[in-house]
C-alpha positions as CSV (number, residue, x, y, z in Angstrom):
1,M,8.2,-25.2,21.6
2,D,11.4,-24.6,23.6
3,R,13.6,-25.9,20.8
4,F,11.9,-23.9,18.1
5,F,11.7,-20.6,19.9
6,K,14.8,-21.2,22.1
7,L,13.0,-20.1,25.2
8,K,15.6,-21.2,27.8
9,E,18.5,-19.9,25.7
10,N,16.8,-16.5,25.6
11,G,16.1,-16.4,29.3
12,T,12.3,-16.7,29.1
13,S,9.5,-19.2,29.5
14,F,6.2,-20.3,27.9
15,K,4.2,-18.5,30.5
16,T,6.2,-15.3,30.3
17,E,5.9,-15.2,26.5
18,I,2.1,-15.7,26.6
19,L,1.8,-13.0,29.2
20,A,4.0,-10.6,27.1
21,G,2.0,-11.3,24.0
22,T,-1.3,-10.6,25.8
23,V,0.1,-7.2,27.0
24,S,1.2,-6.4,23.5
25,F,-2.3,-7.2,22.2
26,F,-4.1,-4.9,24.5
27,T,-1.7,-2.0,23.8
28,I,-2.0,-2.3,20.0
29,V,-5.6,-3.6,19.4
30,Y,-6.8,0.0,19.0
31,I,-5.3,-0.2,15.5
32,V,-8.2,-2.3,14.3
33,V,-10.6,0.6,14.7
34,V,-8.3,3.4,13.7
35,N,-6.8,1.8,10.6
36,A,-10.2,0.6,9.3
37,S,-11.5,4.2,9.7
38,I,-8.6,5.6,7.6
39,L,-9.0,2.8,5.0
40,S,-12.7,3.7,4.7
41,D,-11.7,7.2,3.7
42,A,-10.0,5.5,0.7
43,G,-13.2,3.8,-0.3
44,I,-12.7,0.4,1.4
45,P,-16.0,-0.6,3.2
46,L,-15.6,-0.1,7.0
47,E,-16.4,-3.7,7.8
48,A,-14.1,-5.1,5.2
49,G,-11.4,-2.7,6.5
50,I,-11.8,-4.1,10.0
51,I,-11.4,-7.7,8.8
52,A,-8.5,-6.7,6.5
53,T,-6.7,-5.0,9.4
54,V,-7.2,-8.0,11.7
55,L,-6.0,-10.6,9.1
56,T,-3.0,-8.4,8.1
57,S,-2.0,-8.1,11.8
58,I,-2.4,-11.9,12.3
59,A,-0.2,-12.6,9.3
60,G,2.4,-10.0,10.2
61,C,2.7,-11.3,13.8
62,F,2.9,-14.9,12.7
63,I,5.5,-14.2,10.0
64,M,7.6,-12.3,12.5
65,G,7.2,-15.0,15.2
66,L,8.1,-17.9,12.9
67,W,10.7,-16.3,10.7
68,G,12.3,-13.6,12.9
69,N,11.7,-15.3,16.2
70,T,11.5,-11.9,18.0
71,P,8.7,-10.3,20.0
72,I,8.2,-7.5,17.4
73,I,4.5,-6.8,16.7
74,L,3.6,-6.1,13.0
75,V,0.4,-4.3,12.3
76,P,-0.7,-1.7,9.7
77,G,1.3,1.4,10.6
78,M,0.0,4.8,11.6
79,G,1.3,7.4,9.2
80,V,1.8,4.8,6.5
81,N,-2.0,4.3,6.4
82,A,-2.4,8.1,6.0
83,L,0.1,7.9,3.1
84,F,-1.9,5.1,1.5
85,T,-5.3,6.8,1.8
86,Y,-4.8,10.6,1.6
87,T,-1.7,10.7,-0.7
88,I,-1.7,7.6,-2.9
89,V,-5.5,7.1,-3.3
90,L,-7.1,10.5,-2.8
91,G,-4.1,12.7,-3.7
92,M,-2.7,10.8,-6.7
93,D,-6.1,9.8,-8.0
94,L,-5.6,6.0,-7.8
95,K,-8.4,3.7,-7.1
96,W,-8.1,1.9,-3.7
97,Q,-7.6,-1.4,-5.7
98,E,-4.7,0.2,-7.5
99,G,-3.4,1.5,-4.1
100,L,-3.4,-2.1,-2.8
101,A,-1.3,-3.1,-5.9
102,V,1.1,-0.3,-4.9
103,V,1.4,-1.9,-1.5
104,F,2.0,-5.3,-3.0
105,V,4.7,-4.1,-5.3
106,S,6.3,-2.0,-2.6
107,G,6.4,-5.2,-0.4
108,I,8.2,-7.1,-3.2
109,L,10.7,-4.2,-3.5
110,F,11.1,-4.1,0.3
111,T,11.7,-7.8,0.3
112,I,14.4,-7.5,-2.3
113,I,16.0,-4.8,-0.2
114,A,15.8,-6.7,3.0
115,F,17.3,-9.9,1.6
116,T,20.2,-8.1,0.0
117,K,22.8,-5.4,1.0
118,L,20.5,-2.7,-0.4
119,A,19.0,-2.1,3.0
120,T,22.4,-0.9,4.3
121,I,23.2,1.1,1.2
122,I,19.8,2.9,1.2
123,S,19.8,3.5,4.9
124,E,23.3,5.0,4.8
125,S,22.5,7.2,1.7
126,I,19.6,9.0,3.2
127,P,20.6,11.8,5.6
128,H,19.5,11.4,9.2
129,S,17.8,14.8,9.1
130,L,15.5,13.8,6.2
131,K,14.5,10.5,7.8
132,E,13.5,12.3,11.0
133,A,11.8,15.0,9.1
134,I,9.5,12.5,7.4
135,T,8.4,11.2,10.7
136,V,7.8,14.7,12.1
137,G,5.9,15.7,8.9
138,I,3.7,12.7,9.1
139,G,3.1,13.4,12.7
140,F,1.7,16.9,11.9
141,F,-0.3,15.3,9.0
142,L,-1.9,12.8,11.4
143,T,-2.7,15.6,13.8
144,F,-4.3,17.6,11.0
145,I,-6.4,14.6,9.9
146,G,-7.4,14.0,13.5
147,L,-8.5,17.6,14.0
148,Q,-10.5,17.4,10.8
149,K,-12.2,14.1,11.8
150,G,-13.1,15.6,15.1
151,G,-14.6,18.7,13.5
152,I,-12.1,21.0,15.5
153,V,-10.7,22.2,12.1
154,V,-13.0,22.7,9.1
155,L,-12.8,23.9,5.5
156,S,-13.0,27.6,4.9
157,E,-13.4,29.4,1.6
158,D,-11.7,32.5,2.8
159,T,-8.7,31.1,4.8
160,Y,-8.7,27.5,3.6
161,V,-9.1,26.2,7.2
162,A,-10.8,27.6,10.2
163,L,-11.9,26.6,13.7
164,G,-14.9,24.3,13.9
165,D,-18.3,25.0,15.5
166,F,-17.9,24.3,19.2
167,S,-21.7,24.2,19.6
168,E,-21.8,20.9,17.7
169,T,-22.1,17.8,19.9
170,S,-19.5,15.8,17.9
171,V,-16.9,18.6,18.4
172,V,-17.5,18.8,22.1
173,L,-17.3,15.0,22.4
174,T,-14.0,15.0,20.5
175,I,-12.5,17.5,22.9
176,I,-13.7,15.6,26.0
177,T,-12.4,12.3,24.6
178,L,-9.1,14.0,23.8
179,L,-8.8,15.1,27.4
180,I,-9.5,11.6,28.6
181,T,-7.0,10.2,26.1
182,V,-4.3,12.6,27.2
183,A,-5.0,11.9,30.9
184,L,-4.8,8.1,30.4
185,F,-1.6,8.3,28.4
186,A,0.1,10.7,30.8
187,K,-0.7,8.4,33.7
188,Q,0.7,5.5,31.6
189,I,-2.5,3.4,32.1
190,P,-2.0,0.0,30.4
191,G,-4.2,-0.2,27.2
192,N,-4.8,3.6,27.4
193,F,-5.7,4.0,23.7
194,L,-8.2,1.1,23.8
195,I,-9.8,2.4,27.0
196,S,-10.0,5.9,25.5
197,I,-11.8,4.6,22.4
198,I,-14.3,2.6,24.5
199,L,-15.0,5.5,26.8
200,G,-15.3,7.9,23.9
201,T,-17.8,5.6,22.2
202,L,-19.9,5.2,25.3
203,L,-19.8,9.0,25.9
204,A,-21.0,9.6,22.3
205,A,-23.8,7.0,22.8
206,M,-25.0,8.8,25.9
207,F,-25.4,12.0,23.9
208,G,-27.1,10.2,21.1
209,D,-24.2,10.5,18.7
210,V,-23.9,6.7,18.2
211,S,-26.5,4.2,17.2
212,F,-25.7,0.7,18.3
213,D,-26.7,-1.6,15.4
214,T,-25.6,-5.1,16.3
215,T,-27.6,-6.8,13.6
216,T,-24.5,-7.4,11.4
217,N,-22.4,-10.4,12.4
218,T,-18.9,-11.4,11.4
219,I,-20.1,-14.0,8.9
220,D,-22.2,-11.3,7.0
221,A,-19.2,-8.9,7.1
222,F,-17.0,-11.5,5.4
223,H,-19.2,-11.3,2.3
224,S,-18.3,-7.7,1.8
225,Y,-14.6,-8.5,2.6
226,F,-14.4,-11.0,-0.2
227,D,-14.6,-8.0,-2.6
228,V,-11.5,-6.6,-1.0
229,L,-9.4,-9.7,-0.5
230,G,-7.0,-10.0,-3.4
231,A,-8.7,-7.0,-5.2
232,M,-5.4,-5.5,-6.3
233,S,-5.6,-3.8,-9.7
234,F,-2.5,-3.5,-11.9
235,E,-4.2,-1.6,-14.7
236,R,-1.9,1.4,-14.2
237,L,1.3,-0.6,-13.8
238,I,3.0,1.3,-16.7
239,D,1.8,4.6,-15.4
240,L,4.4,7.0,-13.9
241,T,1.9,7.9,-11.1
242,F,1.8,4.2,-10.0
243,W,5.6,4.0,-9.8
244,T,5.9,7.4,-8.1
245,A,3.5,6.1,-5.4
246,T,5.3,2.7,-5.2
247,F,8.8,4.4,-4.9
248,S,7.6,6.8,-2.2
249,L,5.8,4.1,-0.2
250,T,8.8,1.8,-0.4
251,M,11.1,4.5,0.9
252,V,8.9,5.3,3.8
253,I,8.4,1.8,5.0
254,V,12.1,0.9,4.5
255,F,13.3,4.0,6.5
256,E,10.7,3.5,9.2
257,N,11.2,-0.2,9.7
258,I,15.0,-0.2,9.5
259,G,15.1,2.2,12.5
260,L,12.3,0.5,14.5
261,V,13.6,-3.1,14.0
262,F,17.2,-2.1,14.8
263,G,16.1,-0.5,18.1
264,Q,13.8,-3.3,19.1
265,V,16.3,-6.2,18.6
266,H,18.7,-4.2,20.7
267,M,16.1,-3.8,23.4
268,I,16.1,-7.6,23.8
269,N,19.9,-7.8,23.4
270,R,19.6,-9.9,20.3
271,P,21.2,-7.8,17.5
272,K,21.9,-11.0,15.4
273,T,18.1,-11.3,14.8
274,Y,18.0,-7.9,13.0
275,K,18.3,-9.3,9.4
276,R,15.6,-11.9,9.7
277,S,13.3,-9.6,11.6
278,L,13.6,-7.0,8.8
279,Q,13.0,-9.7,6.2
280,A,9.8,-10.8,8.1
281,N,8.7,-7.2,8.1
282,A,9.2,-7.0,4.3
283,L,7.3,-10.3,3.7
284,S,4.5,-9.0,5.8
285,T,4.1,-6.0,3.6
286,I,3.4,-8.2,0.6
287,T,0.5,-9.9,2.5
288,S,-0.9,-6.5,3.4
289,G,-1.7,-5.8,-0.2
290,V,-3.3,-9.2,-0.6
291,F,-5.4,-8.9,2.5
292,G,-6.5,-5.4,1.6
293,S,-4.7,-3.1,4.0
294,S,-2.0,-0.5,4.1
295,P,1.5,-1.8,4.9
296,T,2.5,-3.3,8.3
297,V,5.3,-1.8,10.3
298,S,7.2,-2.7,13.5
299,T,5.2,-1.0,16.2
300,V,6.5,1.1,19.0
301,E,4.0,-0.8,21.2
302,T,6.3,-3.8,20.9
303,A,8.2,-2.2,23.8
304,A,5.2,-3.0,26.1
305,G,5.6,-6.7,25.4
306,I,9.3,-6.6,25.8
307,T,8.9,-4.8,29.1
308,A,6.6,-7.6,30.2
309,G,9.3,-10.2,29.5
310,G,8.8,-11.0,25.8
311,R,12.0,-12.2,24.2
312,T,11.0,-14.6,21.3
313,G,8.6,-15.0,18.5
314,L,6.1,-16.7,20.7
315,T,5.2,-13.3,22.0
316,S,4.2,-12.0,18.6
317,I,2.4,-15.3,17.7
318,T,0.4,-14.9,20.9
319,T,-0.6,-11.4,19.9
320,G,-1.5,-12.5,16.4
321,T,-3.7,-15.2,17.8
322,L,-5.5,-12.8,20.1
323,F,-6.3,-10.5,17.1
324,L,-8.7,-13.2,16.0
325,T,-10.9,-12.5,19.0
326,S,-11.4,-8.9,17.9
327,L,-13.6,-10.2,15.0
328,L,-16.2,-11.3,17.6
329,F,-16.7,-7.6,18.4
330,L,-17.1,-6.4,14.8
331,P,-20.7,-5.2,15.2
332,F,-19.6,-2.9,18.0
333,I,-16.3,-1.8,16.3
334,K,-18.1,-0.5,13.2
335,V,-20.2,2.0,15.2
336,I,-17.2,3.7,16.9
337,P,-17.6,7.4,16.0
338,D,-14.9,9.8,14.7
339,S,-15.0,11.7,18.0
340,A,-13.5,8.6,19.6
341,I,-10.9,8.0,16.9
342,A,-9.7,11.6,16.2
343,P,-8.0,12.0,19.7
344,I,-5.9,8.9,19.0
345,L,-4.7,10.4,15.7
346,I,-3.9,13.8,17.4
347,L,-2.0,12.2,20.3
348,I,0.0,9.8,18.0
349,G,0.9,12.9,15.9
350,S,2.2,14.6,19.0
351,L,4.4,11.7,19.7
352,M,5.8,11.5,16.2
353,I,6.8,15.2,16.1
354,Q,9.1,14.7,19.1
355,N,11.6,13.4,16.6
356,I,12.4,17.0,15.6
357,K,14.9,17.0,18.5
358,H,17.1,14.6,16.5
359,I,17.5,17.1,13.6
360,D,20.6,19.3,13.7
361,L,18.8,22.7,13.6
362,D,22.1,24.6,13.9
363,D,23.2,23.4,10.5
364,F,21.1,25.3,7.9
365,S,22.0,22.8,5.1
366,E,20.4,20.0,7.2
367,S,17.6,21.9,8.9
368,F,16.1,23.8,5.9
369,P,15.4,20.7,3.7
370,A,14.0,19.0,6.8
371,F,11.8,22.1,7.4
372,L,10.4,21.8,3.9
373,I,9.4,18.2,4.4
374,I,7.8,19.0,7.8
375,A,5.9,22.0,6.5
376,L,4.8,20.7,3.1
377,I,3.6,17.3,4.1
378,P,0.6,18.7,6.0
379,L,0.2,21.9,3.9
380,T,0.1,20.0,0.5
381,Y,-1.9,17.2,2.1
382,S,0.6,14.9,0.5
383,I,3.5,12.9,2.1
384,V,5.0,12.3,-1.3
385,D,5.1,16.0,-2.4
386,G,6.4,17.0,1.0
387,M,9.2,14.5,0.8
388,A,10.0,15.6,-2.7
389,F,10.7,19.2,-1.8
390,G,13.1,18.2,0.9
391,F,14.9,15.5,-1.1
392,I,15.4,17.9,-4.0
393,M,16.5,20.8,-1.8
394,Y,19.1,18.8,0.2
395,P,21.6,18.1,-2.6
396,L,21.0,21.5,-4.2
397,L,21.9,23.3,-1.0
398,K,24.9,21.1,-0.4
399,I,26.1,21.9,-3.9
400,I,25.6,25.7,-3.3
401,L,27.6,25.5,-0.1
402,K,30.3,23.3,-1.7
403,R,29.6,20.5,0.7
404,T,29.0,17.7,-1.9
405,H,30.9,15.3,0.3
406,D,27.8,15.2,2.5
407,V,25.7,13.7,-0.3
408,K,25.8,10.0,-1.3
409,M,25.3,9.2,-5.0
410,P,22.0,7.3,-4.4
411,L,20.5,10.5,-3.0
412,Y,21.1,12.4,-6.3
413,F,19.2,9.6,-8.1
414,I,16.3,9.8,-5.6
415,A,16.2,13.6,-5.9
416,L,16.2,13.3,-9.7
417,L,13.3,10.9,-9.7
418,F,11.3,13.3,-7.5
419,L,12.2,16.2,-9.8
420,L,11.1,14.3,-12.9
421,N,7.8,13.4,-11.2
422,F,7.1,17.2,-10.7
423,I,8.0,17.9,-14.3
424,F,5.8,15.1,-15.6
425,H,2.8,16.2,-13.6
426,S,3.3,19.9,-14.6
427,L,3.2,18.8,-18.3
428,H,0.1,16.7,-17.9
């Protein structure tokens, strides 16, 4: 164990790594509930979505632990799951089986990028302002989805959206649970999201908004999951929509993971592990499509395990092993109401929009394209369309201002692809 993970060399021990992995698990296990809920909106059965999330997380953590040997936790990412469900499946009119094929192909492309110099080329070609704007835009998008799930914002024929009915029990429960979630997070209570979901579910049960049906066991649930496992459909492989979705998803997961992995390997003072950690991340994305989930990402919750002393892949393997235990609670997980999930989406959205401070708002040629991405991702209910407007506007504005030296050649190519996609869809 010591020779494989190099525990002594990295200033850690078996006991410390197990403890760190356990801490990481309790800070990230909420993803099982939240991700499955979002996958169910795409048409994947809730029970199957829970199992898919668990197995994808186990695979991601084991690949990172064995190949990357870093304490980075890989689970289906927030924001990316919204891109999968609300943009690729619902927005681009792909079946969820075709969406999983998009995830699989994106994983292959990500792997090619991670194992070559393309990762550096792509990262350096995309302006910092656009990368940050995508995160901020997705943050607003998640917040909007959370408000909808909680009934705080509803559809309106006159104004498109309106305030929900505060006399409804589910809306009141959402607001109370949101207050609990905010309080726990602000006080930095360990496992705050998990505690919030449990308390929110119990609160809903007290008011009769939840019916605890524990008749379904894990073995029965696996029967429905077998219809999801390996259910990827490549029927639309030659369709432009399929490749638009694949291209957009690949860009998002590459941008997000390059930044997260870079920061996390520096937290443990092991920058040399960056390349293999990014490669593990890419390989994990391929398994996501096979297991039936949206792509994995390096989680910010990794910091909790690192703070607890995690320094090697044994931490992530411990977390992955503990994910198995969550399957024992499947009958309870499936009854968790939207009023307990919505506050998590809202709070995570608020954390993501903080990245706006990294955008140079004093430079109009940087801030306006970023603004288009931030505004149009939630307003078009499409991460791809929001990105497209910003990526097209950026080089155009630089050309107008005669600042073409700010634009790398690959960005022109990306902007052209987005423009051609708009033209194609307008003609059809």
